[in-house]
NULO-89184 format. One record per residue (C-alpha): x, z, y; residue number from 1. Coordinates in Angstrom, 1 decimal, padded with zeros to 4 digits. Each point is the difference from the previous one (the first is absolute). Layout:
N
NODE    east      up   north  lopa
NODE       X       Z       Y   NUM
...
***
This chain:
115
NODE    east      up   north  lopa
NODE  -072.5   074.1  -178.6     1
NODE  -000.7   003.2  -001.9     2
NODE  -003.7  -000.6  -000.7     3
NODE   000.3  -003.5  -001.4     4
NODE   001.4   000.9  -003.4     5
NODE  -002.9   002.4  -000.5     6
NODE  -002.6  -002.5   001.3     7
NODE   001.3  -002.7  -002.4     8
NODE  -001.1   002.3  -002.9     9
NODE  -003.6   000.2   001.2    10
NODE  -002.7  -002.4  -001.0    11
NODE  -000.8  -000.5   003.7    12
NODE   001.8   001.1   003.1    13
NODE  -000.2  -000.4   003.7    14
NODE   002.1   000.9   003.0    15
NODE  -001.7   000.3   003.4    16
NODE   002.1   000.1   003.2    17
NODE  -001.4   001.2   003.3    18
NODE   000.6  -002.5   002.8    19
NODE  -001.9  -000.5   003.2    20
NODE  -001.8  -002.6   002.0    21
NODE   003.0   000.3   002.4    22
NODE   002.1  -001.8  -002.6    23
NODE  -002.4  -002.9   000.0    24
NODE  -000.9  -000.5   003.7    25
NODE   001.8   000.7   003.2    26
NODE  -001.2   002.6   002.4    27
NODE  -001.0   002.7  -002.5    28
NODE   003.2   002.1   000.2    29
NODE   003.4   000.1   001.5    30
NODE   002.5  -002.6  -001.1    31
NODE   001.9   002.2  -002.5    32
NODE  -003.1   001.3  -001.6    33
NODE  -001.4  -003.5  -000.3    34
NODE   003.2  -001.3  -001.5    35
NODE   000.2   002.7  -002.6    36
NODE  -003.6  -000.6  -001.1    37
NODE   000.6  -003.8  -000.1    38
NODE   003.0   000.8  -002.2    39
NODE  -002.2   002.0  -002.4    40
NODE  -002.4  -003.0  -000.2    41
NODE   002.9  -002.4  -000.8    42
NODE   001.5   002.4  -002.5    43
NODE  -003.3   000.4  -001.7    44
NODE  -000.5  -003.7  -000.4    45
NODE   003.4  -000.6  -001.4    46
NODE  -000.1   003.0  -002.4    47
NODE  -003.5  -001.0  -001.1    48
NODE   001.4  -003.3  -001.2    49
NODE   002.8   001.7  -002.0    50
NODE  -002.2   002.7  -001.5    51
NODE  -003.0  -002.3  -000.9    52
NODE   001.7  -001.1  -003.3    53
NODE   000.0   003.7  -001.1    54
NODE  -003.7   000.4   000.8    55
NODE   000.6   002.1   003.1    56
NODE  -002.1  -000.9   003.0    57
NODE   001.3   000.8   003.4    58
NODE  -001.9  -000.1   003.3    59
NODE   000.2   001.4   003.5    60
NODE  -002.9   001.3   002.0    61
NODE  -000.1  -000.5   003.8    62
NODE  -002.4   002.5   001.6    63
NODE  -000.8  -000.3   003.6    64
NODE   000.0   002.9   002.4    65
NODE  -001.1   003.3  -001.4    66
NODE  -002.6   001.8   002.1    67
NODE   001.6   003.3   000.9    68
NODE   000.1   001.9   003.3    69
NODE   003.2  -001.9   000.8    70
NODE  -001.8  -003.3  -000.6    71
NODE  -002.6   000.7   002.7    72
NODE   002.5   001.5   002.5    73
NODE  -000.5   003.5  -001.0    74
NODE   003.5   001.0  -000.8    75
NODE   001.0   003.2   001.7    76
NODE   002.8  -001.7   002.0    77
NODE  -002.4  -002.6   001.4    78
NODE  -001.8   000.8   003.2    79
NODE  -003.4  -000.9  -001.6    80
NODE   000.9   002.2  -002.9    81
NODE   000.1   003.0   002.1    82
NODE  -003.7  -000.6   001.0    83
NODE  -001.3  -000.6  -003.6    84
NODE  -001.4   003.1  -001.7    85
NODE  -000.1   000.6  -003.8    86
NODE  -003.7  -000.8   000.3    87
NODE   000.8  -003.4   001.6    88
NODE   002.4  -000.8  -002.8    89
NODE  -002.6   001.2  -002.7    90
NODE  -002.7  -002.3   001.5    91
NODE   002.4  -003.0   000.1    92
NODE   001.1   000.7  -003.6    93
NODE  -003.7   000.1  -001.2    94
NODE  -000.6  -003.4   001.6    95
NODE   003.1  -001.4  -001.8    96
NODE  -001.1   001.4  -003.3    97
NODE  -003.5  -001.3   000.4    98
NODE   001.3  -003.4   000.8    99
NODE   002.2  -000.1  -003.1   100
NODE  -002.8   001.2  -002.3   101
NODE  -002.5  -002.5   001.4   102
NODE   002.2  -003.0   000.3   103
NODE   002.8   000.0  -002.7   104
NODE  -000.6  -002.0  -003.1   105
NODE   001.7   001.1  -003.2   106
NODE   002.7  -002.4  -001.2   107
NODE   000.1  -001.4  -003.5   108
NODE   003.5   000.3  -001.2   109
NODE   001.5  -002.2  -002.6   110
NODE   002.8  -002.5  -000.7   111
NODE   000.2  -002.9   002.3   112
NODE  -002.7  -002.6  -000.9   113
NODE  -001.9   002.3  -002.3   114
NODE  -002.5   001.3   002.6   115
***
């Protein structure tokens, strides 16, 4: 609402909303979280149609789980978390980072259909 007037003045503009895989598939979050993320996806699609005529692109990204100590059961309140040391978490994080560096391909960003 407040950004759109400023974005309309720019030669190119984009809005990126943060959604979640939980908004796309069941079983990746509780019902309220999933519903909220699905609403973001629907809002993004509708607003993108309205803003396209002004040259404003709008997308949402839907990342999966983020590898943190909580992800692998290492939260302090979890029984397993009480057993994991800082060194355990550091080793797990190194594996995650290596996996990302070795397997993620950069995305080419452009307007739909332009490659």
